[in-house]
BALOBA-1460 file (C-alpha; in Angstrom, 3 decimals):
// residues 404
<rec num="1" residu="x" x="150.176" y="-0.895" z="156.833"/>
<rec num="2" residu="x" x="146.954" y="-0.122" z="155.305"/>
<rec num="3" residu="x" x="145.892" y="1.559" z="158.512"/>
<rec num="4" residu="x" x="148.299" y="3.223" z="158.076"/>
<rec num="5" residu="x" x="147.562" y="4.540" z="154.805"/>
<rec num="6" residu="x" x="144.135" y="5.200" z="156.082"/>
<rec num="7" residu="x" x="145.342" y="6.914" z="158.926"/>
<rec num="8" residu="x" x="147.138" y="9.455" z="157.208"/>
<rec num="9" residu="x" x="144.410" y="9.757" z="154.500"/>
<rec num="10" residu="x" x="142.200" y="11.511" z="157.420"/>
<rec num="11" residu="x" x="145.136" y="13.936" z="158.185"/>
<rec num="12" residu="x" x="145.780" y="14.851" z="154.284"/>
<rec num="13" residu="x" x="143.839" y="18.000" z="154.615"/>
<rec num="14" residu="x" x="145.716" y="19.137" z="157.090"/>
<rec num="15" residu="x" x="149.064" y="18.613" z="155.814"/>
<rec num="16" residu="x" x="148.593" y="20.190" z="152.260"/>
<rec num="17" residu="x" x="147.494" y="23.253" z="154.237"/>
<rec num="18" residu="x" x="150.384" y="23.403" z="155.998"/>
<rec num="19" residu="x" x="152.800" y="22.564" z="153.170"/>
<rec num="20" residu="x" x="150.961" y="25.428" z="151.270"/>
<rec num="21" residu="x" x="151.384" y="27.735" z="154.238"/>
<rec num="22" residu="x" x="155.081" y="27.273" z="154.261"/>
<rec num="23" residu="x" x="155.593" y="27.202" z="150.803"/>
<rec num="24" residu="x" x="153.787" y="31.140" z="150.953"/>
<rec num="25" residu="x" x="156.383" y="32.141" z="153.875"/>
<rec num="26" residu="x" x="159.564" y="30.653" z="153.070"/>
<rec num="27" residu="x" x="162.868" y="31.143" z="155.155"/>
<rec num="28" residu="x" x="166.110" y="30.967" z="154.188"/>
<rec num="29" residu="x" x="169.072" y="28.756" z="156.008"/>
<rec num="30" residu="x" x="169.460" y="29.705" z="159.813"/>
<rec num="31" residu="x" x="166.600" y="32.133" z="159.778"/>
<rec num="32" residu="x" x="163.516" y="29.562" z="160.169"/>
<rec num="33" residu="x" x="162.086" y="31.282" z="163.067"/>
<rec num="34" residu="x" x="158.325" y="31.158" z="161.795"/>
<rec num="35" residu="x" x="159.150" y="27.844" z="160.568"/>
<rec num="36" residu="x" x="160.251" y="26.484" z="163.851"/>
<rec num="37" residu="x" x="157.706" y="28.132" z="166.043"/>
<rec num="38" residu="x" x="154.851" y="26.664" z="163.486"/>
<rec num="39" residu="x" x="156.392" y="23.368" z="164.025"/>
<rec num="40" residu="x" x="156.702" y="23.919" z="167.931"/>
<rec num="41" residu="x" x="153.139" y="25.008" z="168.146"/>
<rec num="42" residu="x" x="151.683" y="22.081" z="166.178"/>
<rec num="43" residu="x" x="153.609" y="19.531" z="168.073"/>
<rec num="44" residu="x" x="152.745" y="20.940" z="171.283"/>
<rec num="45" residu="x" x="149.113" y="20.494" z="170.933"/>
<rec num="46" residu="x" x="149.673" y="16.856" z="171.016"/>
<rec num="47" residu="x" x="151.092" y="16.788" z="174.076"/>
<rec num="48" residu="x" x="154.298" y="16.562" z="172.763"/>
<rec num="49" residu="x" x="157.673" y="18.173" z="173.859"/>
<rec num="50" residu="x" x="159.829" y="19.819" z="171.023"/>
<rec num="51" residu="x" x="162.907" y="21.370" z="171.450"/>
<rec num="52" residu="x" x="164.247" y="23.976" z="169.315"/>
<rec num="53" residu="x" x="168.211" y="23.946" z="168.880"/>
<rec num="54" residu="x" x="170.274" y="25.894" z="170.640"/>
<rec num="55" residu="x" x="170.992" y="28.214" z="167.421"/>
<rec num="56" residu="x" x="167.538" y="29.124" z="167.486"/>
<rec num="57" residu="x" x="165.851" y="27.200" z="164.470"/>
<rec num="58" residu="x" x="164.960" y="23.719" z="164.086"/>
<rec num="59" residu="x" x="163.102" y="21.564" z="166.006"/>
<rec num="60" residu="x" x="164.119" y="17.773" z="167.767"/>
<rec num="61" residu="x" x="160.434" y="15.801" z="169.203"/>
<rec num="62" residu="x" x="160.306" y="12.723" z="170.752"/>
<rec num="63" residu="x" x="157.079" y="10.182" z="170.251"/>
<rec num="64" residu="x" x="157.427" y="7.474" z="173.105"/>
<rec num="65" residu="x" x="155.496" y="4.557" z="171.370"/>
<rec num="66" residu="x" x="154.733" y="2.774" z="174.871"/>
<rec num="67" residu="x" x="151.547" y="2.704" z="176.578"/>
<rec num="68" residu="x" x="152.808" y="5.559" z="179.106"/>
<rec num="69" residu="x" x="154.079" y="8.608" z="177.010"/>
<rec num="70" residu="x" x="155.194" y="10.263" z="179.689"/>
<rec num="71" residu="x" x="157.334" y="7.728" z="181.194"/>
<rec num="72" residu="x" x="160.518" y="6.035" z="180.027"/>
<rec num="73" residu="x" x="160.862" y="3.770" z="177.488"/>
<rec num="74" residu="x" x="164.088" y="1.535" z="177.428"/>
<rec num="75" residu="x" x="162.622" y="0.404" z="173.586"/>
<rec num="76" residu="x" x="164.595" y="1.016" z="170.384"/>
<rec num="77" residu="x" x="165.357" y="4.772" z="169.112"/>
<rec num="78" residu="x" x="163.999" y="5.424" z="165.481"/>
<rec num="79" residu="x" x="164.838" y="8.833" z="163.986"/>
<rec num="80" residu="x" x="162.607" y="10.599" z="160.916"/>
<rec num="81" residu="x" x="164.198" y="13.739" z="159.649"/>
<rec num="82" residu="x" x="163.041" y="16.703" z="157.511"/>
<rec num="83" residu="x" x="164.444" y="19.640" z="156.445"/>
<rec num="84" residu="x" x="162.886" y="23.013" z="156.509"/>
<rec num="85" residu="x" x="164.786" y="25.940" z="154.964"/>
<rec num="86" residu="x" x="164.211" y="27.438" z="151.740"/>
<rec num="87" residu="x" x="166.386" y="28.799" z="148.839"/>
<rec num="88" residu="x" x="167.858" y="32.272" z="148.148"/>
<rec num="89" residu="x" x="165.893" y="32.879" z="144.696"/>
<rec num="90" residu="x" x="162.652" y="33.990" z="142.951"/>
<rec num="91" residu="x" x="159.355" y="32.184" z="143.101"/>
<rec num="92" residu="x" x="157.833" y="32.345" z="139.467"/>
<rec num="93" residu="x" x="154.838" y="30.181" z="140.084"/>
<rec num="94" residu="x" x="151.692" y="31.519" z="139.408"/>
<rec num="95" residu="x" x="149.589" y="29.724" z="142.304"/>
<rec num="96" residu="x" x="147.845" y="31.295" z="145.220"/>
<rec num="97" residu="x" x="150.674" y="29.647" z="147.674"/>
<rec num="98" residu="x" x="153.515" y="31.285" z="145.947"/>
<rec num="99" residu="x" x="156.005" y="32.824" z="147.883"/>
<rec num="100" residu="x" x="155.137" y="36.026" z="149.697"/>
<rec num="101" residu="x" x="158.993" y="36.866" z="150.417"/>
<rec num="102" residu="x" x="160.675" y="38.170" z="147.664"/>
<rec num="103" residu="x" x="164.046" y="36.495" z="146.692"/>
<rec num="104" residu="x" x="163.204" y="33.381" z="148.487"/>
<rec num="105" residu="x" x="161.235" y="30.074" z="147.511"/>
<rec num="106" residu="x" x="160.861" y="26.587" z="148.570"/>
<rec num="107" residu="x" x="162.160" y="25.061" z="144.905"/>
<rec num="108" residu="x" x="163.854" y="22.039" z="146.660"/>
<rec num="109" residu="x" x="160.542" y="20.642" z="148.128"/>
<rec num="110" residu="x" x="161.821" y="21.029" z="152.132"/>
<rec num="111" residu="x" x="158.098" y="22.489" z="152.873"/>
<rec num="112" residu="x" x="156.827" y="18.664" z="151.693"/>
<rec num="113" residu="x" x="159.495" y="17.155" z="153.370"/>
<rec num="114" residu="x" x="158.427" y="19.086" z="156.259"/>
<rec num="115" residu="x" x="154.613" y="18.273" z="156.234"/>
<rec num="116" residu="x" x="155.512" y="14.388" z="155.324"/>
<rec num="117" residu="x" x="157.235" y="14.306" z="158.615"/>
<rec num="118" residu="x" x="154.624" y="15.989" z="160.165"/>
<rec num="119" residu="x" x="151.902" y="13.939" z="158.948"/>
<rec num="120" residu="x" x="154.302" y="10.777" z="159.621"/>
<rec num="121" residu="x" x="153.988" y="12.031" z="163.432"/>
<rec num="122" residu="x" x="150.145" y="12.877" z="163.347"/>
<rec num="123" residu="x" x="150.033" y="9.166" z="162.189"/>
<rec num="124" residu="x" x="152.119" y="7.457" z="164.991"/>
<rec num="125" residu="x" x="150.602" y="8.892" z="167.839"/>
<rec num="126" residu="x" x="146.944" y="7.345" z="166.310"/>
<rec num="127" residu="x" x="148.512" y="4.159" z="166.295"/>
<rec num="128" residu="x" x="150.231" y="4.481" z="169.371"/>
<rec num="129" residu="x" x="146.183" y="5.383" z="170.809"/>
<rec num="130" residu="x" x="145.501" y="1.994" z="169.226"/>
<rec num="131" residu="x" x="147.881" y="-0.207" z="169.723"/>
<rec num="132" residu="x" x="151.125" y="0.895" z="171.539"/>
<rec num="133" residu="x" x="154.482" y="-0.671" z="171.268"/>
<rec num="134" residu="x" x="157.947" y="-0.292" z="173.071"/>
<rec num="135" residu="x" x="160.641" y="2.105" z="171.158"/>
<rec num="136" residu="x" x="160.383" y="5.761" z="170.541"/>
<rec num="137" residu="x" x="160.254" y="7.825" z="166.981"/>
<rec num="138" residu="x" x="162.552" y="10.890" z="166.999"/>
<rec num="139" residu="x" x="161.598" y="13.819" z="164.775"/>
<rec num="140" residu="x" x="164.529" y="15.782" z="163.539"/>
<rec num="141" residu="x" x="163.041" y="18.911" z="161.543"/>
<rec num="142" residu="x" x="167.063" y="20.062" z="160.278"/>
<rec num="143" residu="x" x="167.601" y="23.757" z="159.644"/>
<rec num="144" residu="x" x="169.832" y="25.380" z="157.406"/>
<rec num="145" residu="x" x="170.137" y="22.220" z="155.125"/>
<rec num="146" residu="x" x="171.145" y="23.983" z="151.910"/>
<rec num="147" residu="x" x="174.404" y="25.902" z="153.322"/>
<rec num="148" residu="x" x="177.775" y="23.952" z="154.030"/>
<rec num="149" residu="x" x="178.084" y="21.912" z="155.848"/>
<rec num="150" residu="x" x="174.383" y="21.903" z="156.594"/>
<rec num="151" residu="x" x="172.380" y="22.172" z="159.799"/>
<rec num="152" residu="x" x="172.286" y="18.455" z="160.529"/>
<rec num="153" residu="x" x="176.326" y="18.754" z="161.818"/>
<rec num="154" residu="x" x="174.526" y="20.522" z="164.476"/>
<rec num="155" residu="x" x="171.775" y="17.998" z="165.084"/>
<rec num="156" residu="x" x="174.688" y="15.505" z="165.624"/>
<rec num="157" residu="x" x="177.065" y="17.429" z="167.706"/>
<rec num="158" residu="x" x="174.361" y="17.963" z="170.380"/>
<rec num="159" residu="x" x="173.822" y="14.136" z="170.881"/>
<rec num="160" residu="x" x="170.727" y="14.072" z="169.320"/>
<rec num="161" residu="x" x="171.616" y="11.152" z="166.775"/>
<rec num="162" residu="x" x="173.221" y="9.062" z="170.087"/>
<rec num="163" residu="x" x="171.629" y="5.720" z="170.842"/>
<rec num="164" residu="x" x="169.295" y="6.318" z="167.378"/>
<rec num="165" residu="x" x="169.561" y="2.903" z="165.912"/>
<rec num="166" residu="x" x="168.375" y="3.831" z="162.390"/>
<rec num="167" residu="x" x="167.044" y="6.957" z="160.317"/>
<rec num="168" residu="x" x="164.866" y="7.479" z="157.700"/>
<rec num="169" residu="x" x="164.167" y="10.719" z="155.446"/>
<rec num="170" residu="x" x="162.071" y="11.264" z="151.806"/>
<rec num="171" residu="x" x="163.197" y="13.670" z="149.311"/>
<rec num="172" residu="x" x="161.104" y="15.105" z="146.449"/>
<rec num="173" residu="x" x="162.189" y="14.032" z="142.880"/>
<rec num="174" residu="x" x="160.371" y="16.222" z="140.156"/>
<rec num="175" residu="x" x="161.354" y="13.552" z="137.369"/>
<rec num="176" residu="x" x="159.208" y="10.740" z="138.918"/>
<rec num="177" residu="x" x="155.715" y="10.538" z="138.751"/>
<rec num="178" residu="x" x="153.571" y="10.820" z="141.974"/>
<rec num="179" residu="x" x="152.848" y="7.348" z="143.618"/>
<rec num="180" residu="x" x="156.363" y="6.248" z="143.092"/>
<rec num="181" residu="x" x="159.278" y="6.109" z="145.410"/>
<rec num="182" residu="x" x="162.892" y="5.527" z="144.352"/>
<rec num="183" residu="x" x="165.238" y="3.499" z="145.966"/>
<rec num="184" residu="x" x="168.895" y="2.715" z="145.952"/>
<rec num="185" residu="x" x="171.393" y="0.592" z="148.409"/>
<rec num="186" residu="x" x="174.755" y="1.969" z="148.768"/>
<rec num="187" residu="x" x="176.004" y="5.892" z="147.508"/>
<rec num="188" residu="x" x="172.852" y="7.627" z="146.484"/>
<rec num="189" residu="x" x="174.466" y="11.496" z="146.460"/>
<rec num="190" residu="x" x="177.657" y="12.578" z="145.849"/>
<rec num="191" residu="x" x="180.461" y="14.518" z="147.781"/>
<rec num="192" residu="x" x="180.112" y="18.307" z="147.676"/>
<rec num="193" residu="x" x="182.808" y="20.880" z="148.450"/>
<rec num="194" residu="x" x="183.186" y="24.630" z="147.647"/>
<rec num="195" residu="x" x="185.823" y="26.885" z="146.375"/>
<rec num="196" residu="x" x="186.668" y="30.082" z="145.803"/>
<rec num="197" residu="x" x="189.654" y="31.173" z="143.484"/>
<rec num="198" residu="x" x="190.962" y="34.625" z="143.364"/>
<rec num="199" residu="x" x="193.130" y="35.842" z="140.588"/>
<rec num="200" residu="x" x="195.437" y="38.877" z="140.462"/>
<rec num="201" residu="x" x="197.455" y="40.743" z="138.260"/>
<rec num="202" residu="x" x="198.750" y="44.640" z="137.595"/>
<rec num="203" residu="x" x="195.743" y="45.310" z="135.496"/>
<rec num="204" residu="x" x="195.931" y="47.882" z="132.598"/>
<rec num="205" residu="x" x="194.333" y="49.543" z="129.855"/>
<rec num="206" residu="x" x="192.427" y="47.521" z="127.303"/>
<rec num="207" residu="x" x="194.344" y="49.053" z="124.266"/>
<rec num="208" residu="x" x="197.607" y="47.753" z="125.300"/>
<rec num="209" residu="x" x="196.951" y="44.291" z="126.613"/>
<rec num="210" residu="x" x="200.524" y="42.754" z="125.798"/>
<rec num="211" residu="x" x="201.902" y="45.054" z="127.875"/>
<rec num="212" residu="x" x="199.950" y="43.918" z="130.933"/>
<rec num="213" residu="x" x="198.156" y="40.760" z="131.903"/>
<rec num="214" residu="x" x="195.020" y="40.201" z="130.126"/>
<rec num="215" residu="x" x="193.563" y="38.977" z="133.508"/>
<rec num="216" residu="x" x="190.173" y="38.243" z="132.032"/>
<rec num="217" residu="x" x="191.367" y="35.881" z="129.410"/>
<rec num="218" residu="x" x="193.183" y="33.951" z="131.850"/>
<rec num="219" residu="x" x="189.999" y="33.830" z="133.936"/>
<rec num="220" residu="x" x="188.177" y="32.301" z="130.853"/>
<rec num="221" residu="x" x="190.503" y="29.822" z="130.567"/>
<rec num="222" residu="x" x="190.559" y="28.805" z="133.639"/>
<rec num="223" residu="x" x="186.725" y="28.279" z="133.651"/>
<rec num="224" residu="x" x="187.535" y="26.303" z="130.542"/>
<rec num="225" residu="x" x="190.546" y="23.875" z="131.742"/>
<rec num="226" residu="x" x="189.739" y="23.306" z="135.485"/>
<rec num="227" residu="x" x="187.282" y="20.492" z="135.209"/>
<rec num="228" residu="x" x="189.531" y="18.726" z="132.713"/>
<rec num="229" residu="x" x="192.453" y="19.071" z="134.415"/>
<rec num="230" residu="x" x="191.027" y="18.133" z="137.745"/>
<rec num="231" residu="x" x="189.401" y="15.058" z="135.861"/>
<rec num="232" residu="x" x="192.863" y="13.919" z="134.610"/>
<rec num="233" residu="x" x="194.464" y="14.018" z="138.051"/>
<rec num="234" residu="x" x="191.636" y="12.154" z="139.672"/>
<rec num="235" residu="x" x="191.428" y="8.571" z="140.627"/>
<rec num="236" residu="x" x="187.819" y="8.858" z="139.744"/>
<rec num="237" residu="x" x="184.829" y="10.735" z="138.736"/>
<rec num="238" residu="x" x="184.680" y="14.432" z="139.415"/>
<rec num="239" residu="x" x="182.371" y="17.570" z="138.295"/>
<rec num="240" residu="x" x="183.670" y="20.731" z="138.658"/>
<rec num="241" residu="x" x="180.829" y="24.223" z="138.311"/>
<rec num="242" residu="x" x="181.705" y="27.847" z="138.295"/>
<rec num="243" residu="x" x="178.571" y="29.440" z="140.364"/>
<rec num="244" residu="x" x="179.895" y="33.026" z="139.876"/>
<rec num="245" residu="x" x="182.657" y="34.857" z="138.346"/>
<rec num="246" residu="x" x="183.333" y="38.611" z="138.748"/>
<rec num="247" residu="x" x="185.887" y="40.465" z="137.082"/>
<rec num="248" residu="x" x="186.287" y="44.134" z="136.680"/>
<rec num="249" residu="x" x="183.974" y="47.114" z="136.103"/>
<rec num="250" residu="x" x="184.899" y="48.954" z="133.225"/>
<rec num="251" residu="x" x="185.063" y="48.556" z="129.352"/>
<rec num="252" residu="x" x="188.151" y="49.793" z="129.013"/>
<rec num="253" residu="x" x="190.257" y="48.776" z="131.910"/>
<rec num="254" residu="x" x="191.946" y="45.421" z="132.276"/>
<rec num="255" residu="x" x="190.960" y="44.515" z="135.948"/>
<rec num="256" residu="x" x="193.840" y="43.617" z="138.829"/>
<rec num="257" residu="x" x="191.677" y="40.622" z="140.070"/>
<rec num="258" residu="x" x="188.975" y="38.154" z="139.385"/>
<rec num="259" residu="x" x="187.290" y="36.353" z="142.163"/>
<rec num="260" residu="x" x="185.321" y="32.649" z="140.788"/>
<rec num="261" residu="x" x="182.999" y="30.638" z="143.021"/>
<rec num="262" residu="x" x="182.215" y="26.811" z="142.222"/>
<rec num="263" residu="x" x="181.695" y="23.320" z="143.935"/>
<rec num="264" residu="x" x="183.644" y="20.164" z="143.453"/>
<rec num="265" residu="x" x="181.156" y="17.516" z="143.273"/>
<rec num="266" residu="x" x="182.379" y="13.495" z="143.313"/>
<rec num="267" residu="x" x="179.944" y="10.158" z="143.361"/>
<rec num="268" residu="x" x="183.640" y="8.274" z="144.584"/>
<rec num="269" residu="x" x="183.826" y="8.736" z="148.805"/>
<rec num="270" residu="x" x="187.315" y="7.765" z="147.909"/>
<rec num="271" residu="x" x="187.912" y="10.812" z="145.869"/>
<rec num="272" residu="x" x="186.332" y="13.410" z="148.385"/>
<rec num="273" residu="x" x="189.368" y="13.285" z="150.177"/>
<rec num="274" residu="x" x="191.562" y="14.495" z="147.373"/>
<rec num="275" residu="x" x="189.305" y="17.103" z="146.363"/>
<rec num="276" residu="x" x="191.830" y="20.431" z="147.268"/>
<rec num="277" residu="x" x="194.909" y="18.615" z="146.227"/>
<rec num="278" residu="x" x="193.380" y="18.532" z="142.774"/>
<rec num="279" residu="x" x="192.370" y="21.706" z="142.414"/>
<rec num="280" residu="x" x="195.685" y="23.011" z="143.515"/>
<rec num="281" residu="x" x="197.545" y="20.885" z="141.122"/>
<rec num="282" residu="x" x="195.024" y="21.803" z="138.231"/>
<rec num="283" residu="x" x="195.370" y="25.503" z="138.774"/>
<rec num="284" residu="x" x="199.303" y="25.343" z="138.799"/>
<rec num="285" residu="x" x="199.327" y="23.574" z="135.678"/>
<rec num="286" residu="x" x="197.267" y="25.978" z="134.162"/>
<rec num="287" residu="x" x="199.101" y="28.784" z="135.118"/>
<rec num="288" residu="x" x="202.325" y="26.960" z="133.467"/>
<rec num="289" residu="x" x="200.899" y="25.678" z="130.379"/>
<rec num="290" residu="x" x="199.679" y="29.433" z="129.820"/>
<rec num="291" residu="x" x="202.906" y="30.801" z="130.330"/>
<rec num="292" residu="x" x="201.761" y="32.831" z="133.239"/>
<rec num="293" residu="x" x="203.968" y="33.995" z="135.740"/>
<rec num="294" residu="x" x="203.365" y="35.663" z="139.109"/>
<rec num="295" residu="x" x="202.201" y="38.251" z="138.926"/>
<rec num="296" residu="x" x="199.327" y="37.322" z="138.281"/>
<rec num="297" residu="x" x="198.997" y="35.171" z="141.170"/>
<rec num="298" residu="x" x="196.189" y="32.559" z="142.142"/>
<rec num="299" residu="x" x="194.793" y="31.415" z="145.426"/>
<rec num="300" residu="x" x="192.592" y="28.937" z="146.438"/>
<rec num="301" residu="x" x="189.906" y="29.073" z="149.274"/>
<rec num="302" residu="x" x="188.502" y="25.432" z="149.419"/>
<rec num="303" residu="x" x="185.816" y="24.288" z="152.320"/>
<rec num="304" residu="x" x="184.835" y="20.704" z="152.998"/>
<rec num="305" residu="x" x="181.307" y="20.184" z="152.415"/>
<rec num="306" residu="x" x="179.282" y="17.013" z="152.234"/>
<rec num="307" residu="x" x="179.994" y="12.999" z="151.801"/>
<rec num="308" residu="x" x="177.997" y="11.066" z="150.196"/>
<rec num="309" residu="x" x="174.578" y="9.854" z="151.678"/>
<rec num="310" residu="x" x="175.379" y="6.381" z="151.686"/>
<rec num="311" residu="x" x="171.853" y="4.363" z="151.975"/>
<rec num="312" residu="x" x="172.213" y="1.024" z="154.361"/>
<rec num="313" residu="x" x="171.541" y="-2.332" z="152.631"/>
<rec num="314" residu="x" x="169.000" y="-3.620" z="155.588"/>
<rec num="315" residu="x" x="167.031" y="0.012" z="156.142"/>
<rec num="316" residu="x" x="166.622" y="0.276" z="152.368"/>
<rec num="317" residu="x" x="165.318" y="-3.449" z="152.219"/>
<rec num="318" residu="x" x="162.760" y="-2.627" z="155.264"/>
<rec num="319" residu="x" x="161.873" y="0.642" z="152.991"/>
<rec num="320" residu="x" x="161.152" y="-1.502" z="150.291"/>
<rec num="321" residu="x" x="159.280" y="-4.058" z="151.764"/>
<rec num="322" residu="x" x="156.847" y="-1.368" z="153.713"/>
<rec num="323" residu="x" x="156.491" y="0.629" z="149.999"/>
<rec num="324" residu="x" x="155.678" y="-2.750" z="148.199"/>
<rec num="325" residu="x" x="153.103" y="-3.464" z="151.081"/>
<rec num="326" residu="x" x="151.518" y="0.029" z="150.955"/>
<rec num="327" residu="x" x="151.101" y="0.394" z="147.128"/>
<rec num="328" residu="x" x="152.836" y="-3.062" z="145.425"/>
<rec num="329" residu="x" x="155.868" y="-3.437" z="143.628"/>
<rec num="330" residu="x" x="155.293" y="-1.524" z="140.815"/>
<rec num="331" residu="x" x="155.240" y="1.676" z="142.951"/>
<rec num="332" residu="x" x="158.927" y="1.203" z="143.422"/>
<rec num="333" residu="x" x="161.895" y="2.289" z="141.196"/>
<rec num="334" residu="x" x="165.622" y="2.063" z="141.159"/>
<rec num="335" residu="x" x="166.828" y="5.629" z="141.447"/>
<rec num="336" residu="x" x="170.220" y="6.713" z="139.965"/>
<rec num="337" residu="x" x="172.994" y="7.888" z="142.137"/>
<rec num="338" residu="x" x="172.872" y="11.883" z="142.281"/>
<rec num="339" residu="x" x="175.574" y="14.474" z="141.620"/>
<rec num="340" residu="x" x="173.993" y="16.421" z="144.219"/>
<rec num="341" residu="x" x="174.887" y="16.601" z="147.849"/>
<rec num="342" residu="x" x="172.619" y="16.339" z="151.154"/>
<rec num="343" residu="x" x="173.172" y="17.226" z="154.370"/>
<rec num="344" residu="x" x="171.549" y="13.514" z="155.071"/>
<rec num="345" residu="x" x="174.820" y="12.304" z="154.591"/>
<rec num="346" residu="x" x="176.104" y="13.215" z="158.031"/>
<rec num="347" residu="x" x="173.311" y="11.198" z="159.849"/>
<rec num="348" residu="x" x="174.185" y="7.830" z="157.222"/>
<rec num="349" residu="x" x="178.038" y="8.309" z="158.000"/>
<rec num="350" residu="x" x="176.830" y="7.214" z="161.770"/>
<rec num="351" residu="x" x="173.887" y="5.379" z="161.942"/>
<rec num="352" residu="x" x="172.396" y="2.830" z="159.399"/>
<rec num="353" residu="x" x="169.906" y="4.987" z="157.184"/>
<rec num="354" residu="x" x="168.209" y="4.878" z="154.124"/>
<rec num="355" residu="x" x="167.085" y="8.219" z="151.702"/>
<rec num="356" residu="x" x="163.786" y="7.730" z="149.460"/>
<rec num="357" residu="x" x="163.354" y="9.521" z="146.394"/>
<rec num="358" residu="x" x="159.692" y="10.630" z="146.573"/>
<rec num="359" residu="x" x="157.865" y="10.981" z="143.164"/>
<rec num="360" residu="x" x="156.237" y="14.352" z="142.874"/>
<rec num="361" residu="x" x="155.292" y="15.096" z="139.097"/>
<rec num="362" residu="x" x="151.719" y="14.703" z="138.203"/>
<rec num="363" residu="x" x="151.446" y="13.033" z="135.018"/>
<rec num="364" residu="x" x="148.319" y="14.086" z="134.127"/>
<rec num="365" residu="x" x="149.950" y="17.823" z="133.750"/>
<rec num="366" residu="x" x="150.697" y="19.356" z="130.184"/>
<rec num="367" residu="x" x="153.841" y="20.882" z="132.126"/>
<rec num="368" residu="x" x="157.537" y="19.283" z="131.213"/>
<rec num="369" residu="x" x="159.370" y="17.274" z="134.410"/>
<rec num="370" residu="x" x="160.927" y="20.020" z="136.200"/>
<rec num="371" residu="x" x="164.298" y="19.897" z="137.760"/>
<rec num="372" residu="x" x="164.841" y="20.704" z="142.123"/>
<rec num="373" residu="x" x="165.916" y="24.706" z="141.932"/>
<rec num="374" residu="x" x="163.630" y="25.485" z="139.436"/>
<rec num="375" residu="x" x="162.116" y="28.857" z="139.880"/>
<rec num="376" residu="x" x="158.374" y="27.120" z="138.664"/>
<rec num="377" residu="x" x="159.022" y="24.178" z="141.150"/>
<rec num="378" residu="x" x="156.001" y="22.626" z="142.247"/>
<rec num="379" residu="x" x="154.551" y="19.199" z="143.206"/>
<rec num="380" residu="x" x="151.657" y="16.857" z="142.884"/>
<rec num="381" residu="x" x="150.660" y="17.370" z="146.555"/>
<rec num="382" residu="x" x="149.567" y="13.533" z="146.453"/>
<rec num="383" residu="x" x="153.105" y="12.845" z="147.549"/>
<rec num="384" residu="x" x="152.887" y="14.547" z="150.735"/>
<rec num="385" residu="x" x="150.641" y="11.832" z="151.889"/>
<rec num="386" residu="x" x="152.294" y="8.780" z="150.551"/>
<rec num="387" residu="x" x="155.542" y="10.243" z="152.142"/>
<rec num="388" residu="x" x="154.132" y="10.434" z="155.243"/>
<rec num="389" residu="x" x="152.899" y="6.792" z="154.776"/>
<rec num="390" residu="x" x="155.887" y="5.665" z="154.054"/>
<rec num="391" residu="x" x="158.093" y="7.222" z="156.635"/>
<rec num="392" residu="x" x="155.354" y="6.104" z="159.577"/>
<rec num="393" residu="x" x="155.707" y="2.922" z="158.045"/>
<rec num="394" residu="x" x="159.404" y="2.642" z="158.234"/>
<rec num="395" residu="x" x="159.451" y="3.653" z="161.607"/>
<rec num="396" residu="x" x="156.856" y="0.995" z="162.709"/>
<rec num="397" residu="x" x="158.655" y="-1.544" z="161.029"/>
<rec num="398" residu="x" x="161.951" y="-0.625" z="162.439"/>
<rec num="399" residu="x" x="160.724" y="-0.857" z="165.683"/>
<rec num="400" residu="x" x="159.264" y="-4.028" z="165.807"/>
<rec num="401" residu="x" x="161.877" y="-5.590" z="163.465"/>
<rec num="402" residu="x" x="164.135" y="-4.593" z="166.865"/>
<rec num="403" residu="x" x="162.789" y="-6.727" z="169.079"/>
<rec num="404" residu="x" x="163.853" y="-10.494" z="169.484"/>
């Protein structure tokens, strides 16, 4: 494992430069064209054969670890995954590599994830030259992670997870100091669905709200009560948050329609299938208790999103062992379950896998610890090499452990 860290260090300058290039050129979900082209070009330089997904963005690339990389290898297959898309938001950092695409930013660390997996790939190629071994490492550069249900669905449906024995990935954690990694067996993230509620009424004049339905007031009541009503009906914890509310256009007009969108999340896999039924029951109860008849009417459009990421016990223990050998036990933290969702869940539904939290906060900085999706999100770039070393180490250990 010491060799892994040393090899990664030799590539660190390139990986940081690559991450900064991606950070300055963020591309939203489904439009990661330049990112895809860059990855294909860099992997092709290494005499690999990257494949672009049928949707036009995202890359799959196999690294045969045997003595004859051009020949068939019947050994085990291990996957490493990175997500490559950016968020639709402004970058308010003042770094030289800040986003040059207005309205888009790598504020979730996907640029770091991509650089880490590429760094792991370069490390594995160096290992192969020195000490070949049976097996293959599959690189998955996944597009469209930030939209539901995520680009992982395309990866799975295209068969790229078939025959994979285990999969590993990292995700930035800006609350944790660089040099530390967070691990957790079992559920790591939450199920995440999206919904849209439409409320309709007759409309009217704001001077006579009692002669019509005060739709804005009723919208406020739905916002205020829906989470509690859904929670009362759930067999486990739920989080229900609105992301957008639109109603009306004039100060003296009671609108005839309102539109609300948001997310339904639960850390409990058994509650996830209940989401839409809970929402419908809660909305009906609010309408009844508010004395609202029809009209106004309500309509719910509900989109199932992502299941929780569930880390496999054995692969998590493997990652813990690798991290311990690389940096010592003091570098390992137990990470709490997150309310956030991640499309890595589609992989862990099918094969044993582990998603690792990668500390990115600079402890010497006077800046407060940020959150993901912050407009001023940035990382201590030492995290890139740490992520690359961990992923390369996990791949090698998984391949070695797959042999009798």
